Structure formats: C-alpha cells, structure tokens
N, C-alpha and C positions, 0 to 999 in steps of 0.2 A: 504494500500500500504506500503510495507516494506521500511524502510529507505535505501537510497542508500549508499553504502560503496565503499571504494577503498583500495586494499591491497598494503601496502607499508612497507618497512623496517623502523625501528625506526629512523635511520638517515635520510632517505628520507622524512619521515613525519615531522621531526624537521625543516628541511630546507624549505620544501614546505610551512609549516605553517608560518615560519619566513618571507618568501617572500611575504606573503599576509597581513602583518601588516603595517598599514599606520598611519600617524599622520597629523593633521591639524595645520599648522603654518602660521599665518597671512593670513588666508583664502585660503591657498594653501595646497593641499594634496600631501604628498610625503612619500616614504617608511620610516618607523620608524627606521629600521636598514639600515645604510649606506653601509653595507658590512662587511668584516671582515679581520683579520690578521691571517695568518696561517703558521705553519711549520708542515709538515706531518712526521709521523713515523708509525711504525707498529700498534700503538694504535688508529690511526684515519684515515689513508690514504685509506684503502680498502673500508670501508663503508661510513664514513662521507665524505671522499674525493670524492667518486662516486656521492654522493648526491649534493655536492657543485658544481661539474663539470656540472651537469644538470641545475643548476640555476646560472651560472657564470655571466649572463647578469644582472639579477635582483639584485644579491648580489655579487658584485665584491670582489674577494679575493686577498689581498695584501700579497705577500710572504715576511715574516719577515726574519731577520738575527739572531734574538735572542728573545726567548719567553718573557723575561722581558721587552725588548724594545717594543714588540708588545703591551703589556698591557699599557705601558706608552703612546704609540701612540693612543690607544683607548681612554685613558683619555684626551689627548690633543684634540682629535676629539670631545668628549662629551662637553668639556669646550667651544670650539669654537661654538658649536651649543646650548650653554646655557642649556644643559641637556635635550634638546627636542628630540635629536636623539642619537643613540649609535652605536657602532661597537661590533662585537663578536670577540673573540680570540679562536682559536682551536690549541691544542697541543696534542702530543702523550702521552701515559701512561708513568709514571716514571719521569725521570729528566726533560723532556720537559714540562710537566705540572707543576712540582714543581718550575720551573723557573718563573712561573707566580704568585707565592705567594706574592712577594714583590710588584708587580704592582697591585694585588688585594688589598693589604693593602693601597696603595696610593689612589686608587679609593674609598675605604671605608672611609679613613680619610677625603677625600675631598668631600664625598657625591656625587659620580659620577656614572652614569650608565655604566655598562660593562657586557656583557654576556660571560661567559667562558664555552666552549664546549670541555671538556677534556676527553681523553681516560682513561679507568680504567681497572682493572684486570677482568678476566673472571668470570662471575657470577656462572657458573656451577662448577668451581674449578677443572674440570677434568684434565687440563694440569698443575696444580700447582706443584711446584712454577715456574712461567714463567719469561721471560726476564724482568728485571727492576721492578719486584714485590717487595714490601716492606712487608716482612712477620712479623706478630705479633704472637708470640708463643701462647698467651693466648686468643686472640680474632681475628679469621680469617676474621671478617667483617671490622676490623680496618686497613685502609691502608693509603698510602701517601696522597690521596686526602682529607682525613679528616683534613689535615693541613689547608684547606681553610675555615673551619667552623668559626674560629674567625675573618677572614678577608672578609667574605661574608655577605651580608644582606639576601640572600636567598641561601640555599644549599640543593641539592638533588642528590641522586644516583639513576639512572633509572634502576630498576631491572625487569621491564616488559614493553613491547611496549605501553600498554594502559596508563601507568602512565603519559605520556607526555600530555595527554588530560587535566589533571589538573595542571601539573607542569609548562608547558610553559606559560599559562596565569598568573599563580602566579608569575613567574619570571618577566614577563613584568610589572605586576601590582606593584611589588616592585621597579623596576627601574624607573617607572614613578610617583611614590608617592613622592611628595616633602618632606614629613616628614620622609621617610624611604629609600630614594634613596641611591643606592650603587650597588656593583657588585653582580650578580647572577651567581651561579656556578651549572653546571650540570655535574655530573660524568657519563660517558657513557661506561659501560663495553664493551669490544671488541666483545663479542658474542651477547650481546643484541642489539648493533648497527645494526646487520644484521638480527635479528629476524623480522618476519612479523606480521602484525595485520590488521584486516579489520576495517579501520578507517571510521567514518561517513563523508560523503562528506561535510556536513555543517561545520565541524571543520576547513576546509580550505577556507571557504568563506572570502572575503575581510573584514577586520576589520579596522575601522578608530578610532584611540585613541585621546583623549584630556587629557591634564594634569589638574588634579583637582585643583581648587582654593577653599581652605577651608575658609569659612567666619569666622571671629572672633566671640567669644562669647560676647553678649551685656554687660553682667556684667563685664567681663574682660576689655572691652573698657571703661566702666563707671569708674572703679577703676583707670585705667591709666589716664583718663581725669582729675580726681580729683587730682591725684599726679602731673600731668603736670601743672595744674592751681596753685599749691602751689610753683612752681619753680621760683627762681629768676635768676638762671644761667643754663638753660637747654642746653643740648648738644645731638646730634644724632651721634651714631656710625653706619656707613653704611658698612655692610658686603657683602660677595659674594652672599648671598641669595637674595639681592636686584636685582642683574642682572638675577639670575636664575628665578625669578618670573616676569621678564620683568617689573620691577617697578621703573626704574630710573626716569621716568617722574614724577611719583607720589612722589618719594623721593624729587626731586627738588621742586615740587609744595608745598609739605608740609613744607619744610625748608623756602621757600620764603613767603608763606602765614602766617607763624607763627614766622618768623624772628629768626630761630634757627640755630646756627652754626653746620656744619657737619664735622666729621672726618672719615677717611676711614681705614678699616683693610687692611691687605696684600691681602686677597682674594677679598676685595672690591675696590681695586685700579681701577680707571676708572669708578666709579659710577657717578662721576661728572668731568667735564672738569676742567683743571687747573685754568682757569681764572674766574670761578664762584666766586663771592664775598663771598659766604657762605661756600666755600670749604676751610677748615682751614688746611688740610694736613693729611698725614698718621699718625696713632697713634701707640705708643708702643715702644718695644725694638728697632725696626728698623724704627722708625717713624720720626717725625719732632718735633723740639722745639715748634712750634706753636700749634700743636694738643695736645702735652703732657702738655703744659702750661695751656690750658683751661680745660683739663681733670682733673687737680689737683684742679680746682676751681669749676667745675660744681657740682650742687646740685641734679639735676635729669637728668639721662642719659637714653635716648631711644635707645636701641640697636636693630637694624633691620637686620635680616638675618645673624647673626654671632654666632659662637659657643664659642666665648670669650676665645680663647686659650691664652697661657701665653705670646706669643709675642705681642698680642693685649693689654693685661692687665698689662704688665710689671710684670708678676707673681703676679698680684693683688696689685701692689704698685702704679699704675698710677693715682689712684683716691683718693679723700678725703674719709676718713673712714666713714663719715656720709652720703655720697652720696647714693641716691636711684636709683635702676635700674628698667627699664621696658624693657622686652625682647620680641620682636615680632619675632616669628619663627614658621615655619610649623611643626617643630619637637618638640614634647612635651619635649623630653630629653634636648634640648638646651634652651627652653624657660624659664625653671625654675632654671637655674644655679645661684649660689651665691645669693640665696634668692631674685631673681628678681621677680617683679610682672609680671606674664606671660600673653602674648597674643598669644595663639596657633592659628595660622592662616596664610594665604597667605599674603605676604608683601604688595602687591598692594591693596588687599581688606582691610587689616588692616589699612594702612596709609590713605586710603580714609575715612574709618569709623572714625578714630581718628580725622582727620581734620574736618569732618562735625560736630563731637561732640564738638570740641574745638571752633567752630565758628570763631569769629574775634579776638580771643586771640592771642597776639603777645608777643614775648620776647622783652626785653628792647633794645633800640638802643645802650645804653651804653655798654651792654654785647656783642652785636654783633660787635660793633666798636672795642672793646678791642681785640676780637678774630681776627678781620681783621688786626689790627695793628701787632699782633704776626705773622700772615701769611706774611705780608710784610717783616718783619725782616727775616723770614725763606727763602723767595724767594731770598733775597739779599745774604744770606749765600749760597744757592744752586748755584746761578749764579757765585759766586766766586769759589765754590767747583768744578764745571765742567770746569772752565776756564783752559787753558793751555798756556804754554810759561813761560818766566821768570825763566828758568832752573828748573821748577817743575818736579818731577819725574812722569812718566806715571802712571795713576791710572784708576781704574774701573770707577770712576765718570766722568773722562774726556771722556772716550770711550762712556759712556752713553749720555753725553752732545752732542757729535758729532752726534751720530745717531739720537737723539731727534730733533736736528736742521734740519736734512736733510730728515727724513723719511716722508712718506705720513701720514696724520692724521688717515687713516684707516688701516695702516699696523699693524700687530699683533706682539707684543713683548713678548718673552718667557724667563723666567729665573727659576732656581730651587735652589738646595742646594749650600752651600758654602757661599762665601762672596757676590756674585752677587745679591741674593734676597734682602739683606739689602740695597745694593747700588742702585739697581733699584727702590725699594720702596721709598727710601728717595729722590732720585735725578731725577727720571723720571717725566716729566711734561706732564700730560695727554692731548692729542690733540683731542681725540674723545672717546665716550662712548664704553665700553666693548672691549678695544683693548690691555689690559695688562693681561698676565697670569704669575703670580709669584707663582710657586708651592711651598708653604711652609706649606701646611696642613700635609704632611708627610716628607717634607724636604728631598727629595730623589735624591741623585746624580745619574746622568745618564738620568734624565727626559729631560734635556735641548734639546738634538738633537732629541730623539725619540718622545717626546711630541710635538715638533715643526713640525715634519713630519706629525703626526696625525692632528695637527691644520691646516697645509697647505692643507691636503686632504679635510678637511671640508671647509676651506676658498675658495678653488678652485671651490666648488659647488655653492658659492654665490657671492664671490668677487674675481674672478680669476686674476684680474688686480692688486691686492694689494699683498704685500709681507709679509711673515712670517720671523721675525728676532729673532734669539736666541743668548743670551749672555751665553758663556760657559767658565768655567775655565779649566785650563790644567788638573786638577785632575778629573773632571767630564768627560772631553773628553776621557781620558785614560780608564775610567770605561766603557763607552758605546758610541761608535762613529759610529757603523756600519750602522746606518740609514742615514748617508750621502750617502752611496752607494744606500740604498733603495730609497732615494729621487731622485737620478740621474736616476736610473732604471725606476722609475714610472713617471718621468718628473714632479715632484712636487717640484718646486724650493724653496729653503730656502736660507737665508743669515745667515751664522754662524760666529759669532765673537769669536775667541779663544783668551782669555786674559791669558797669561802665566806668573804666578808668582812663578814658580819653586817648586810646590808641593801643599799641603793643607794649604794655607797661613792663611785663616781665623781661622782655628783651632789652628794654631801656635800663632796667635794673642791672642786667648782666653787662650792658655797655658801661654803665657807671662804675660797677664793681671792678672792671678791668681798667679803670682810669680814664676811660673815654668820656667825652662830652655827650650829652643827650643830643641825638641827631637822627631824624627821620623815623622815629618809633612812635613817640607821642605826637598827636596832631599839632600840639603847640610848638613842637621842635622840628617841624618839617619845613625846610627852606622854601619849598614851592607852594606853601599854603599861606597866602597873605593874611587871612583872618579865619582862624579855626572856629568851628561851631559843632555842637553835638547833634546827633541824630535823635529824632523823636521816635524812640523804639516802641513806645506805647502805641502811638498812632499807626506806626508801620505794622505792628502785630495785629492791631484791630482791622487794618485794611485787608489782612489775609483771613479774617473771620474768627480770630481768637479773641477771647476775653483778655484784657490787659489793664494794668495800672502801674503807676510810678510811685515809689515810696521814698521817703527822705532818710530813713534810718532803720536800724535793725528792729526796733520796737514796732514800727509800722510794717516792716517786712513780716513779722510774726503774724500780725492780724491779716495781712494780705494772703499769707500762705494758708491760713485757715479757710479763707474764702475760696482759694484755689482748690483745696482739698474737697470742698463741698460742691464745687462746680462740676458739670458733666461734660465740659468741652475743654480743649486746650487753653491754658491760662498762662500768660506771660507777666512776670513781675520784674520791674526795672528798678535798680538802685545804683546810684553813683558810689564808687569806692575810691579811696585815695591812691594815686599811682605811686606814691613814695613811702607813705607810712602804713603801718599795720601788717606788713609781711611777716610770715613766720620766720623768725631769725635763728631758731635753734633746730637741731636735728639734722644738720647737713654734713655730709662727708665731702671730701675734695672731689672735684669733677674736672677732668682734663678738657680744656678748650685751648684752641690756638691763640696765643697772644703775641703781639709784635716783639721780635727779638731786638730790633733797633727802632728808635722813634725820636722825634724832636721834643716830645712831651715828657716832662719829668714825672707827671702823674702816671702816664701809661707805662713808663719805664719802671717806676717803683711798683706798680701793680703787677707787672710781669715778673719781677724778682720775687715778690711776695707769693704770687701764684705758683711759681716754679719751686718754691721752697718746700712744698709738700710732696714733690715728686719722689723724694727719697723713700717714701713709704710704699711706693708702687711695686707690686709683684711683677716680675718679668716673665710671666708665663709658666711659673713653676710654683 
C-alpha cells in the first residue's frame, strides 16, 4: 500500500506542521508554539499569510508595530514560559526582516527560543533585481538574510519544498536543546513559499516534545565532590539556567542540606525569595555589598546555570585569584569557562547527583553566619536607599521600592538596558520565584515595553489575574514604545513606569565617572539641541489608548500604582527622576571599560589611572 500524501505549498506545510507540535508541561499537553508576531509585506503576505489565515485559531497571530519589537516580545514570551514554549516572528523580505536582526541577537545572547519565518528573494532569479533585494556583485547567493547567521543557533534557506521535512524538526530540536537553545531562522524565498510538494501524511501527525534532561557524567561529579569537600568557604552562584531547568527547589535543597550561601546573577534574580537565610544577594557590577563581600573570600565556587558574563564576575575581579570554580551547565561552551571544573548536564539532575554524593557534608556555620551578617547590612542599606521624603530627590530606587511594596508576589517585573537593570537588580526584593526579568544578556534598549507585552501574553495563559510591570527610562521609551498600542489593541494589560531623567543618564554617569564632561547623553548637554524640552509621555501614552498620569513624587506614585492595579487596561505612570542624585552607590564591583591611555584632560587622565588600579585583581583566565 502506497504511503498517503497531501499536496501543499511550502508555506502551508510549514504552518500545518507547526500547529501539530505539542509539549508536555507539568503533565499537561499544550501547543509548543504559542502563536506568532507578524507584519506582512510582499515577501510573506501572499503565501505565508494565506497559510497563517487557515490556522489562525491554533496559532494566533499578533500584529506587530515594529519587527524588532516583535522579536523582543517573542523573547519576553519565551522567558515567561521558562523556554518551554516559543513564538514565531514573520516579516517580509528586505528591511522588514533585517529589523529582526537585533532581536535575534538578544535571543541568542540570552539562550532563548524564537522561530523566524522570513521572506527572501526569488530562488529562480528570473525577476532580479527585485524590490528590496540586496545584490552582491560577486556572489548572487549572498543576501540580506545571511546577516542572521551569526545571531542564529540554526539557519537555513529553503530552496525546495521537500527541505522542510528535515529543516523544521532540526529547528525545533535546536530551540528545545538546553545546551544549544536560541533563535532558529528560516529564509523563505517568495517563489518557493508557493511551490507545491506531495508531503507524506505522517509528517503532520501530532508530535509531543519533552525537553531533554542530560544526566551529568559520574567522573565529573566525583571530581566536583572532591573539590567541594576541600572547601572551607564554599559559595553557589545561581544563574538563569536554574529557572530554565525548573531546578529552584533543588537549588534551595542543596544550599540548605549543605549549608552553602547562594548569590544570584542578573538572569538568576528570583531563584530564591528575598527572605531565605541563605540568599546573600545579587553578585557583581550591579550587585550587592553582601554577595560581593563573600565572593572575595570564597575558596570554591559552584556556578549553576550561568555563562559568567562580566557583570556577574566584575570583569573577573570579584573573586580571590586562588578560588576554584565548578560550573554546572547544559552547554559545554559555558561549563568550561575560566578553567572551571565542568559538569555538563541539567541543573536539576546535577544538583541532585552532587548532593547525594556529598552526603551529610555541610559548610561551616561560621561561614554561613558571616554571609548572613553581610546580607543584613545590605538589607539595611536597601531599605534606606528606597526610602523617600526628607527632601530627597526622586530616584529609580524609590520608584522600585514603591512598586515592590504594593505589587502582588506573582506579578512579573521587567527591566532592560540603561540604569534601571542595575537599580532593579540591587534594590528589588524578590517576593516569589521566577517573577523578575532583567534583560541584561544583550542589554538592549527598547526591550522594556515590547518584552513586557510578550511576557503579558504568556502570563495571561497561566496567571491572567496577575500583572506585568515594566520599568522604562525616557531614553528606552523614545526608542521603542509602540507596543503600548499593541497591548491596548490585544487587551493584554501592562503597567508601564516611565522614569524620566532627561536623556541617557546612566551613560552620562559613566562618562562623568571616567573624567569626561557631560556630552550628548542628557538632552541638556547635547550640542545640536539649542533648547531642550521634555516629552509629554502622559499625552503620548493616552494617544495610543492607554490610561496614563504624571506624578510628582514617590508618594503620588504609590497612589497612582494602586489605580493602575485596579484598572483593566494598560496604564502608564510618568515620574521625573534626578539624573545625578539618588543612584545606588554601593554594591558595585570593578567593570572593565576602555579609557583613554593618553589625553589632554587631567580629569580623564586621573580617572584612567584610578580605573586601571583595580586591574591587579583580575583573573587571567585561570
């Protein structure tokens, strides 16, 4: 009996197959792909658009306002689902697709799944050169979509309808692989999208996926156990991978069973609640005095689910030069960094195996108590830092403290580039597990509102009664704000706090801290602006259909936030903050930035000498 086939266009087959992919989460089967974000153009509307229309119930398509923000929203969605589900993005050939490059890079840096279904130039080349085609004189196969190769984990250009039989499963396998997770890109030439093929029926059968849990190697566990047994002052660094492997309980159990203090990375914020006695705080450049104090003294450091980027390690000055590292990571690339003793494996499986092998071994009470004492001092600092009144200038920290005190423990908090990631990381007191998204893997301005929209779409699928709250500076707002409109149109409520400091104030602060004069960051210091004026963010947000109000101080912010919580639509609250005063001044390790080695400015020269004075602490890869 001949195999049954069905004749479909390439585009129809892609979407039909995608609609039949499921995943098992906590015993429940649901579609692996939650839908997509799309802006149509001539490169994707006629064929892919036709296919998506026929599956609009199974794969809801959210109309984007900007392709880059669509990609950010897809990343926010994937983070909220802890990488267990993803969204696709579709854009037309040319500039529409190229607008997704930055968001693909964000997903790549943060190890997030996202499927890109993007228009491409005609395979036959009969109509060449076509609208929006990027011609390469010496290589006609090399086009704009090749720009995605360095920012994709999987890349393919479909040149025949049959190729998707291999390419689609390979793309999904990449996105679901904990060690290789990231964006998958499929270039879809406009003619190939409409070409037909007799696909086997079995290709479209329902498929239920499960995310692999790689067991650690027994020899690597044994080596790690031997090193941990030699430790006098062990410490755990908990990264975002702890949450992605759903290992927060195992992390807590491991820390408690073996009496080891835990510090968190930026991506690992909300691995432990604020009140847990072994949670010593966030680590690194935007961290806490408490975490950084014990990091300087720790002799064996167990890093779990972190890629150890420079803001975590203080550009590798945060630790004693003789400290030894054990890195637990599903990605081999991350597990062996800086001469770490690697454990390549799933965080949950690895922590259980390590704990079993360690038996009843415990860290000293003296070490744990000293870490807790440091944390108590940090808590006192944060309490004072977020306080307002006494003629203090408005600050990010105060706004964070107001929201922290009034939000629901399960509300999701979002922040991204600029000064707010540092301020949220340092000052936010975690109320519940997995509720904080500080996008600092790629530190991308514009993620704040778009990423929050994507997070809210995901949140509404499981916890619709909770809120998504995003902290946004005026600079990021001006870069990418159109998904306020998207959230109103789709009835996915967000609370947006716009904290206006008159420009790019955190980079102005870095400029000043390195001895430079304020220049081209604050509006007031931009030489081509004769007379600076502020944007009416309240009026702008209202013009996109949101509720909005402007407040003068944190006390008014608190009352406005209560109104926002009670409202059933997106709510924007605007407050001016001081660009110079009110920054969190404690909790910072050294951070390597390039400073001028020669200059005519005494201030810049002195700042360079002072900055370089900390380089002696830097580990040289060992």
